[in-house]
FILUM-588393 format. One record per atom (N, C-alpha, C): y, x, z; atom name. Coordinates in steps of 0.1 Angstrom, whole numbers. Layout:
REM FILUM-588393
+-------+-------+-------+------+
:    yy :    xx :    zz : atom :
+-------+-------+-------+------+
:     Y :     X :     Z :   CA :
...
+-------+-------+-------+------+
//
This chain:
REM FILUM-588393
+-------+-------+-------+------+
:    yy :    xx :    zz : atom :
+-------+-------+-------+------+
:   129 :   -30 :  -175 :    N :
:   112 :   -19 :  -174 :   CA :
:   116 :   -13 :  -165 :    C :
:   101 :   -19 :  -159 :    N :
:    96 :   -10 :  -143 :   CA :
:    89 :     0 :  -142 :    C :
:    93 :    13 :  -142 :    N :
:    80 :    23 :  -141 :   CA :
:    74 :    27 :  -134 :    C :
:    61 :    31 :  -124 :    N :
:    54 :    30 :  -117 :   CA :
:    56 :    50 :  -115 :    C :
:    57 :    57 :  -101 :    N :
:    58 :    71 :  -102 :   CA :
:    53 :    74 :   -88 :    C :
:    44 :    84 :   -89 :    N :
:    42 :    89 :   -75 :   CA :
:    58 :    94 :   -63 :    C :
:    59 :    85 :   -53 :    N :
:    70 :    88 :   -46 :   CA :
:    73 :   107 :   -47 :    C :
:    63 :   118 :   -45 :    N :
:    66 :   129 :   -51 :   CA :
:    78 :   132 :   -60 :    C :
:    78 :   123 :   -69 :    N :
:    89 :   128 :   -81 :   CA :
:    99 :   122 :   -77 :    C :
:   103 :   118 :   -66 :    N :
:   115 :   108 :   -63 :   CA :
:   114 :   107 :   -47 :    C :
:   113 :   118 :   -41 :    N :
:   115 :   119 :   -22 :   CA :
:   124 :   109 :   -18 :    C :
:   136 :   112 :   -24 :    N :
:   150 :   105 :   -20 :   CA :
:   147 :    94 :   -17 :    C :
:   137 :    84 :   -19 :    N :
:   134 :    68 :   -21 :   CA :
:   127 :    67 :    -3 :    C :
:   120 :    77 :     1 :    N :
:   114 :    74 :     9 :   CA :
:   118 :    68 :    21 :    C :
:   129 :    69 :    30 :    N :
:   137 :    59 :    37 :   CA :
:   134 :    47 :    33 :    C :
:   138 :    42 :    19 :    N :
:   134 :    27 :    17 :   CA :
:   124 :    24 :    19 :    C :
:   109 :    32 :    15 :    N :
:   100 :    22 :    13 :   CA :
:    98 :    27 :    28 :    C :
:   102 :    31 :    37 :    N :
:   100 :    29 :    57 :   CA :
:   106 :    20 :    60 :    C :
:   118 :    17 :    51 :    N :
:   129 :     1 :    53 :   CA :
:   120 :    -3 :    51 :    C :
:   115 :    -9 :    39 :    N :
:   105 :   -21 :    39 :   CA :
:    93 :   -22 :    50 :    C :
:    86 :   -13 :    48 :    N :
:    77 :   -14 :    60 :   CA :
:    79 :   -15 :    70 :    C :
:    90 :   -11 :    75 :    N :
:    91 :   -12 :    92 :   CA :
:    92 :   -30 :    92 :    C :
:    99 :   -38 :    82 :    N :
:   102 :   -45 :    81 :   CA :
:    91 :   -59 :    82 :    C :
:    88 :   -55 :    71 :    N :
:    75 :   -65 :    67 :   CA :
:    61 :   -63 :    79 :    C :
:    59 :   -52 :    83 :    N :
:    47 :   -49 :    91 :   CA :
:    48 :   -47 :   104 :    C :
:    62 :   -40 :   113 :    N :
:    64 :   -29 :   119 :   CA :
:    71 :   -37 :   130 :    C :
:    77 :   -48 :   128 :    N :
:    90 :   -46 :   133 :   CA :
:    81 :   -56 :   151 :    C :
:    73 :   -60 :   151 :    N :
:    63 :   -62 :   165 :   CA :
:    56 :   -48 :   171 :    C :
:    55 :   -38 :   166 :    N :
:    53 :   -33 :   169 :   CA :
:    60 :   -16 :   180 :    C :
:    54 :   -11 :   189 :    N :
:    59 :    -1 :   195 :   CA :
:    63 :    13 :   186 :    C :
:    66 :     7 :   176 :    N :
:    67 :    23 :   168 :   CA :
:    79 :    24 :   160 :    C :
:    83 :    34 :   164 :    N :
:   100 :    38 :   161 :   CA :
:   104 :    39 :   143 :    C :
:   114 :    31 :   139 :    N :
:   113 :    34 :   126 :   CA :
:   116 :    51 :   120 :    C :
:   123 :    61 :   126 :    N :
:   120 :    75 :   124 :   CA :
:   107 :    77 :   119 :    C :
:    98 :    72 :   130 :    N :
:    80 :    76 :   125 :   CA :
:    75 :    72 :   113 :    C :
:    81 :    60 :   109 :    N :
:    79 :    56 :    94 :   CA :
:    86 :    63 :    84 :    C :
:   107 :    67 :    88 :    N :
:   103 :    73 :    79 :   CA :
:    99 :    89 :    73 :    C :
:    97 :    91 :    85 :    N :
:    85 :   106 :    87 :   CA :
:    74 :   106 :    79 :    C :
:    69 :    94 :    82 :    N :
:    54 :    95 :    74 :   CA :
:    56 :    90 :    55 :    C :
:    69 :    83 :    52 :    N :
:    68 :    89 :    43 :   CA :
:    72 :    98 :    34 :    C :
:    85 :   108 :    39 :    N :
:    82 :   118 :    37 :   CA :
:    72 :   129 :    35 :    C :
:    61 :   126 :    44 :    N :
:    51 :   130 :    47 :   CA :
:    43 :   128 :    31 :    C :
:    45 :   114 :    26 :    N :
:    37 :   103 :    16 :   CA :
:    43 :   119 :     4 :    C :
:    56 :   118 :     2 :    N :
:    62 :   125 :    -8 :   CA :
:    59 :   134 :   -10 :    C :
:    54 :   145 :    -1 :    N :
:    55 :   155 :    -5 :   CA :
:    35 :   162 :    -1 :    C :
:    28 :   153 :    -2 :    N :
:    15 :   155 :    -7 :   CA :
:     6 :   155 :   -18 :    C :
:    -4 :   160 :   -18 :    N :
:   -15 :   160 :   -31 :   CA :
:   -24 :   156 :   -25 :    C :
:   -24 :   154 :   -16 :    N :
:   -39 :   141 :   -12 :   CA :
:   -33 :   134 :    -3 :    C :
:   -45 :   124 :    -2 :    N :
:   -35 :   113 :    14 :   CA :
:   -28 :   116 :    21 :    C :
:   -25 :   115 :    31 :    N :
:   -12 :    95 :    26 :   CA :
:    -9 :   104 :    11 :    C :
:    -6 :    92 :     7 :    N :
:     6 :    95 :    -9 :   CA :
:     7 :    83 :   -10 :    C :
:    18 :    82 :   -19 :    N :
:    26 :    66 :   -20 :   CA :
:    33 :    67 :   -33 :    C :
:    31 :    54 :   -42 :    N :
:    38 :    55 :   -55 :   CA :
:    48 :    45 :   -54 :    C :
:    59 :    44 :   -60 :    N :
:    76 :    36 :   -63 :   CA :
:    77 :    29 :   -75 :    C :
:    76 :    18 :   -77 :    N :
:    83 :    11 :   -83 :   CA :
:    98 :    13 :   -88 :    C :
:   107 :    17 :  -100 :    N :
:   119 :    20 :  -101 :   CA :
:   123 :    11 :  -112 :    C :
:   130 :     3 :  -113 :    N :
:   139 :    -2 :  -127 :   CA :
:   145 :     5 :  -135 :    C :
:   149 :    -5 :  -145 :    N :
:   158 :     5 :  -153 :   CA :
:   170 :    11 :  -148 :    C :
:   175 :     9 :  -135 :    N :
:   187 :     9 :  -133 :   CA :
:   188 :    23 :  -122 :    C :
:   169 :    27 :  -119 :    N :
:   166 :    38 :  -110 :   CA :
:   166 :    33 :   -97 :    C :
:   163 :    21 :   -96 :    N :
:   167 :    15 :   -80 :   CA :
:   148 :    10 :   -78 :    C :
:   150 :    13 :   -62 :    N :
:   132 :    11 :   -61 :   CA :
:   130 :    -4 :   -61 :    C :
:   118 :    -8 :   -62 :    N :
:   116 :   -26 :   -66 :   CA :
:   109 :   -25 :   -59 :    C :
:    94 :   -18 :   -58 :    N :
:    82 :   -18 :   -47 :   CA :
:    76 :    -7 :   -48 :    C :
:    61 :    -7 :   -38 :    N :
:    57 :     5 :   -34 :   CA :
:    42 :     2 :   -34 :    C :
:    33 :    14 :   -30 :    N :
:    21 :    14 :   -22 :   CA :
:    17 :    26 :   -18 :    C :
:     5 :    28 :   -13 :    N :
:    -3 :    40 :    -7 :   CA :
:   -14 :    42 :    -6 :    C :
:   -20 :    50 :    -8 :    N :
:   -31 :    56 :    -7 :   CA :
:   -32 :    65 :     6 :    C :
:   -40 :    57 :    17 :    N :
:   -42 :    64 :    29 :   CA :
:   -58 :    60 :    36 :    C :
:   -55 :    74 :    46 :    N :
:   -66 :    72 :    54 :   CA :
:   -66 :    61 :    65 :    C :
:   -79 :    58 :    73 :    N :
:   -72 :    54 :    88 :   CA :
:   -63 :    40 :    88 :    C :
:   -63 :    32 :    80 :    N :
:   -51 :    23 :    78 :   CA :
:   -57 :    13 :    92 :    C :
:   -70 :    11 :    89 :    N :
:   -78 :    -3 :   102 :   CA :
:   -76 :     3 :   112 :    C :
:   -76 :     5 :   119 :    N :
:   -82 :    14 :   130 :   CA :
:   -90 :     9 :   143 :    C :
:   -97 :    -2 :   138 :    N :
:  -107 :    -6 :   142 :   CA :
:  -120 :     2 :   134 :    C :
:  -119 :     5 :   118 :    N :
:  -126 :     7 :   112 :   CA :
:  -127 :    25 :   107 :    C :
:  -128 :    35 :   118 :    N :
:  -125 :    47 :   108 :   CA :
:  -133 :    52 :   101 :    C :
:  -143 :    46 :   101 :    N :
:  -153 :    51 :    92 :   CA :
:  -153 :    48 :    74 :    C :
:  -143 :    35 :    72 :    N :
:  -143 :    30 :    62 :   CA :
:  -129 :    39 :    55 :    C :
:  -125 :    48 :    42 :    N :
:  -120 :    53 :    38 :   CA :
:  -116 :    59 :    22 :    C :
:  -109 :    59 :    17 :    N :
:   -97 :    54 :    15 :   CA :
:   -93 :    41 :    18 :    C :
:   -76 :    37 :    20 :    N :
:   -70 :    25 :    16 :   CA :
:   -60 :    22 :     7 :    C :
:   -57 :    10 :    -1 :    N :
:   -49 :     8 :    -2 :   CA :
:   -36 :     2 :     8 :    C :
:   -29 :     3 :     8 :    N :
:   -19 :    -1 :    23 :   CA :
:    -5 :     0 :    12 :    C :
:    -4 :    -8 :    25 :    N :
:    17 :   -12 :    21 :   CA :
:    20 :   -20 :     2 :    C :
:    17 :   -20 :    -1 :    N :
:    17 :   -31 :   -14 :   CA :
:    32 :   -43 :    -6 :    C :
:    39 :   -29 :   -17 :    N :
:    52 :   -45 :   -14 :   CA :
:    63 :   -46 :   -25 :    C :
:    67 :   -60 :   -30 :    N :
:    75 :   -57 :   -40 :   CA :
:    87 :   -66 :   -35 :    C :
:   101 :   -63 :   -37 :    N :
:   109 :   -67 :   -38 :   CA :
:   109 :   -82 :   -42 :    C :
:   116 :   -95 :   -37 :    N :
:   111 :  -106 :   -39 :   CA :
:   118 :  -113 :   -53 :    C :
:   128 :  -104 :   -58 :    N :
:   131 :  -107 :   -70 :   CA :
:   125 :  -103 :   -83 :    C :
:   113 :   -91 :   -83 :    N :
:   110 :   -86 :   -87 :   CA :
:    92 :   -87 :   -89 :    C :
:    88 :   -99 :   -80 :    N :
:    76 :  -105 :   -77 :   CA :
:    71 :  -111 :   -90 :    C :
:    57 :  -115 :   -93 :    N :
:    53 :  -122 :  -105 :   CA :
:    54 :  -120 :  -116 :    C :
:    56 :  -104 :  -120 :    N :
:    60 :   -96 :  -132 :   CA :
:    53 :   -90 :  -136 :    C :
:    41 :   -86 :  -128 :    N :
:    31 :   -74 :  -132 :   CA :
:    28 :   -57 :  -124 :    C :
:    42 :   -60 :  -114 :    N :
:    45 :   -46 :  -111 :   CA :
:    29 :   -46 :  -100 :    C :
:    27 :   -57 :   -93 :    N :
:    18 :   -48 :   -79 :   CA :
:     8 :   -46 :   -91 :    C :
:    -1 :   -51 :   -98 :    N :
:    -8 :   -46 :  -104 :   CA :
:    -8 :   -35 :  -110 :    C :
:     6 :   -30 :  -113 :    N :
:     4 :   -15 :  -121 :   CA :
:     4 :    -6 :  -108 :    C :
:     9 :    -9 :   -97 :    N :
:    12 :    -3 :   -85 :   CA :
:    -6 :     0 :   -79 :    C :
:   -11 :   -10 :   -78 :    N :
:   -25 :    -8 :   -76 :   CA :
:   -36 :    -4 :   -83 :    C :
:   -33 :    -4 :   -98 :    N :
:   -35 :     4 :  -107 :   CA :
:   -38 :    20 :  -108 :    C :
:   -26 :    22 :  -100 :    N :
:   -17 :    36 :  -101 :   CA :
:   -28 :    43 :   -89 :    C :
:   -26 :    37 :   -80 :    N :
:   -36 :    39 :   -66 :   CA :
:   -47 :    42 :   -66 :    C :
:   -59 :    33 :   -70 :    N :
:   -75 :    35 :   -76 :   CA :
:   -77 :    46 :   -87 :    C :
:   -64 :    45 :   -98 :    N :
:   -67 :    56 :  -106 :   CA :
:   -70 :    77 :   -99 :    C :
:   -55 :    71 :   -86 :    N :
:   -56 :    85 :   -80 :   CA :
:   -71 :    84 :   -70 :    C :
:   -73 :    76 :   -63 :    N :
:   -84 :    74 :   -55 :   CA :
:   -98 :    80 :   -66 :    C :
:   -99 :    74 :   -74 :    N :
:  -109 :    80 :   -85 :   CA :
:  -109 :    93 :   -86 :    C :
:   -99 :    98 :   -89 :    N :
:   -93 :   112 :   -99 :   CA :
:   -99 :   122 :   -81 :    C :
:   -89 :   121 :   -70 :    N :
:   -95 :   124 :   -58 :   CA :
:  -105 :   123 :   -52 :    C :
:  -118 :   117 :   -65 :    N :
:  -134 :   121 :   -58 :   CA :
:  -138 :   110 :   -52 :    C :
:  -128 :   102 :   -45 :    N :
:  -139 :    89 :   -34 :   CA :
:  -145 :    81 :   -43 :    C :
:  -153 :    71 :   -39 :    N :
:  -160 :    65 :   -42 :   CA :
:  -158 :    51 :   -41 :    C :
:  -149 :    46 :   -34 :    N :
:  -148 :    31 :   -33 :   CA :
:  -135 :    37 :   -25 :    C :
:  -127 :    22 :   -22 :    N :
:  -114 :    19 :   -20 :   CA :
:  -114 :    11 :   -14 :    C :
:  -107 :     7 :    -4 :    N :
:  -105 :    -3 :    11 :   CA :
:   -92 :   -10 :     7 :    C :
:   -92 :   -23 :    18 :    N :
:   -76 :   -28 :    14 :   CA :
:   -84 :   -39 :    28 :    C :
:   -70 :   -45 :    35 :    N :
:   -75 :   -57 :    42 :   CA :
:   -65 :   -63 :    41 :    C :
:   -58 :   -75 :    42 :    N :
:   -54 :   -87 :    43 :   CA :
:   -41 :   -87 :    48 :    C :
:   -31 :   -86 :    44 :    N :
:   -20 :   -89 :    54 :   CA :
:   -17 :  -102 :    54 :    C :
:   -10 :  -105 :    71 :    N :
:    -6 :  -114 :    73 :   CA :
:    12 :  -122 :    68 :    C :
:    13 :  -134 :    68 :    N :
:    23 :  -141 :    66 :   CA :
:    26 :  -142 :    49 :    C :
:    19 :  -136 :    44 :    N :
:    17 :  -141 :    30 :   CA :
:    22 :  -148 :    18 :    C :
:    28 :  -150 :    14 :    N :
:    27 :  -163 :     0 :   CA :
:    17 :  -160 :    -9 :    C :
:    14 :  -154 :   -10 :    N :
:    -2 :  -153 :   -23 :   CA :
:   -13 :  -154 :   -15 :    C :
:   -24 :  -160 :   -23 :    N :
:   -35 :  -161 :   -17 :   CA :
:   -44 :  -141 :   -20 :    C :
:   -38 :  -138 :    -9 :    N :
:   -44 :  -124 :   -14 :   CA :
:   -58 :  -121 :   -17 :    C :
:   -67 :  -125 :   -10 :    N :
:   -80 :  -127 :   -15 :   CA :
:   -81 :  -130 :   -31 :    C :
:   -77 :  -141 :   -33 :    N :
:   -79 :  -143 :   -49 :   CA :
:   -69 :  -135 :   -61 :    C :
:   -59 :  -126 :   -53 :    N :
:   -48 :  -117 :   -59 :   CA :
:   -61 :  -107 :   -61 :    C :
:   -65 :  -100 :   -50 :    N :
:   -71 :   -87 :   -48 :   CA :
:   -88 :   -89 :   -58 :    C :
:   -94 :  -101 :   -57 :    N :
:  -107 :  -106 :   -68 :   CA :
:  -104 :  -100 :   -79 :    C :
:   -95 :  -107 :   -83 :    N :
:   -90 :  -107 :   -99 :   CA :
:   -83 :   -92 :  -102 :    C :
:   -82 :   -89 :   -98 :    N :
:   -84 :   -70 :   -99 :   CA :
:   -95 :   -62 :   -93 :    C :
:  -103 :   -64 :   -91 :    N :
:  -116 :   -60 :   -94 :   CA :
:  -120 :   -58 :   -73 :    C :
:  -116 :   -62 :   -66 :    N :
:  -120 :   -61 :   -55 :   CA :
:  -129 :   -72 :   -48 :    C :
:  -134 :   -70 :   -38 :    N :
:  -147 :   -78 :   -35 :   CA :
:  -147 :   -75 :   -16 :    C :
:  -147 :   -87 :   -11 :    N :
:  -150 :   -96 :     3 :   CA :
:  -162 :   -83 :     8 :    C :
:  -154 :   -75 :    19 :    N :
:  -169 :   -70 :    27 :   CA :
:  -168 :   -77 :    39 :    C :
:  -161 :   -81 :    42 :    N :
:  -161 :   -85 :    59 :   CA :
:  -154 :   -89 :    67 :    C :
:  -150 :   -98 :    74 :    N :
:  -143 :  -107 :    81 :   CA :
:  -140 :   -93 :    97 :    C :
:  -129 :   -88 :    99 :    N :
:  -125 :   -83 :   111 :   CA :
:  -109 :   -87 :   116 :    C :
:  -105 :   -80 :   125 :    N :
:   -90 :   -81 :   132 :   CA :
:   -84 :   -66 :   128 :    C :
:   -70 :   -73 :   124 :    N :
:   -61 :   -60 :   121 :   CA :
:   -60 :   -53 :   131 :    C :
:   -50 :   -47 :   128 :    N :
:   -42 :   -36 :   142 :   CA :
:   -29 :   -42 :   156 :    C :
:   -32 :   -54 :   149 :    N :
:   -26 :   -62 :   160 :   CA :
:   -33 :   -73 :   162 :    C :
:   -48 :   -77 :   161 :    N :
:   -55 :   -84 :   166 :   CA :
:   -57 :   -99 :   159 :    C :
:   -52 :   -97 :   150 :    N :
:   -51 :  -112 :   138 :   CA :
:   -61 :  -107 :   129 :    C :
:   -65 :  -118 :   126 :    N :
:   -82 :  -118 :   118 :   CA :
:   -75 :  -113 :   102 :    C :
:   -86 :  -108 :    99 :    N :
:   -84 :  -103 :    84 :   CA :
:   -97 :  -100 :    80 :    C :
:   -94 :  -102 :    65 :    N :
:  -109 :  -101 :    56 :   CA :
:  -106 :   -84 :    49 :    C :
:  -115 :   -74 :    54 :    N :
:  -119 :   -63 :    46 :   CA :
:  -121 :   -63 :    32 :    C :
:  -117 :   -62 :    20 :    N :
:  -122 :   -56 :     8 :   CA :
:  -122 :   -47 :     3 :    C :
:  -130 :   -45 :    -6 :    N :
:  -135 :   -31 :   -13 :   CA :
:  -137 :   -29 :   -24 :    C :
:  -133 :   -18 :   -37 :    N :
:  -140 :   -16 :   -44 :   CA :
:  -144 :    -6 :   -50 :    C :
:  -155 :    -3 :   -58 :    N :
:  -158 :    13 :   -62 :   CA :
:  -152 :    15 :   -73 :    C :
:  -149 :    27 :   -72 :    N :
:  -142 :    31 :   -77 :   CA :
:  -148 :    46 :   -90 :    C :
+-------+-------+-------+------+
//
């Protein structure tokens, strides 16, 4: 059984989440791995954005993550907060863990008093993310470019 926890409850997993993030989204960027580790330690000690959640299996190993953060899409600083960094290790995909992580982020955004939550579609994914997030209550806002200049879709949810 996999349980979802705020990273605050398991700060020792911050480097693992940073590693996943680095290899999934930052390999081609000029951002050092140590900066990502620092950002996840920050998320592990915050009570407001940025925050992170970790999915932990029955052996107490992390198997997924998601974040709630501001200014995730650099070209749209007017839109906040963002559901970001949703990642599930491959052998745990398609088990509902991503859905549970999304629900945790949405609930926290609402608890913090936000009326909308945004996300933008990632690149090189094996899942149709527009369909995935639409099924979870998100709607398309507009087409844009991500932080690397690639085409992306911005989505939102009223919370």
